[in-house]
N, C-alpha and C positions, 0 to 999 in steps of 0.2 A: 789464646790458649784453647783451641778447639778440643784437644784430646786430653784435657786435664782430668786426672783422677787423684783423689787423696792418697798419699803414700803412708801416712802415719795412722795407726789404729784403724786400718782398713782391711777387714778380713776378706774382702772381695777384690783385692788388688790383683790385677793382671799385668803381665809384662807389656811394655808399650806396644810392641808389634802385634801381639795378640789382641790387645784392647782396640787398636786401630782396625784390625781385621774384623772384629765383632761389630764395631760401629758401622763399617762399610757393608757388612752383611745385612744389618738392620736397614740401612739405606737402600739396599738392593732388594728388599723383601717384596715390594709391589711388582717389580719386574720379574722376580722369580715365580710369583703366582701366575702371572700372564704366560711366562715361558712354560710352566707346568701344564696349564690349560692348552696351550698350543701343541705341546708334545702329545698330549692325550688325543687331540682331535686331528692331528696331521695325517695326511695320506702318504704312504710310502712312495718315494720317488722311483722312477724307472731304474732298471739295472744299470750300473756303471759300465761304461764301454770296456772292452777287453784291453784297450790300450793303456788304461790307467792301472797301475799295480799298487793297490792300497794294502796296508798290512792289517786293517781291522776286519772283523768278521763280516761275512757277506749276508748275515741274517739280519734283516731290518728290524724284526721284532726284538731281537736280543739287544741291538743298539738302542732302540727306543726304551727298553727296560732299564738299561744301564744309565741313560740320561735321566729317566724319571727317578731312579734311586738317588742320584746325586742331588738333583733339584729338590726332591721331597725331603731329604734329610736336612737341608738348609732351612726349608720352610718350617718343618716340624721343630727344629731347634729354637727358632724365634717364637713360634706359637706356644710351645711348652714353657718357655721362660716368661711369656706374658701372663700365663695363668698364675704364676707365683706372686705377681704384683697385685695389690688390691685393685678392684675394678675402677674405683674413682680416680686412680692415678695412671692407669694404663695408657689412655689416649695422650695424656700430657707428656709422659715419658717417651712413648713411641714417636710422637710428632716432634718432640725436641731433638731426638736423635736422627730420625729419618729426614725431616724437613727443616731442621734448625730453627724451629719456632720457639717462642717464649713459653714458659710454663703457664698454665691457666691460673686464675686467681682463686680457685677453690681450696687451695692449701698453700702453706708457706713454701718458699723456695728451698729451705733446708729439708723439708719433707721429700721433695722431689730429688734433691741431691742425695738423700739417704737411699731411695729406691733405685735410682739410675745405675749405680755400680752393681747392685744385686742383680738387676735385669741383665746387664752385659755379662756378668760372671756366669749366670745360669745359661745364657745363650752359648757361651764357650763350653761350659760343662756338658750341655746337651749335645753339642756338635762333636765334641771329642769323645763322647761315650756312646755315640750311635754306632 
């Protein structure tokens, strides 16, 4: 039951597909940060030959800005949700979701199960309100 979330008395309940989407967004967080850095530092490629008829804009700066906007909104959604979680639980919750590791021994498992749905709920809330 990888994608289990409590259904009763859970004010942070998300529909299953949205919940899975947020889990995968958190798992993709490190790659998104690398992609963001790569987009910032990439050199625009040479003009596309006249033979190819693409429908996107020919302005490489505009394309780069659009890509940066999408990637940065995903990164910002995860980072803002992490701020809501108490600092002593952040690494445990993030690593449990992103790398499927066990929770650390610094707190009870029920404590982590209390904060994990809140984290994913706030990631969804941040992403959908951006």
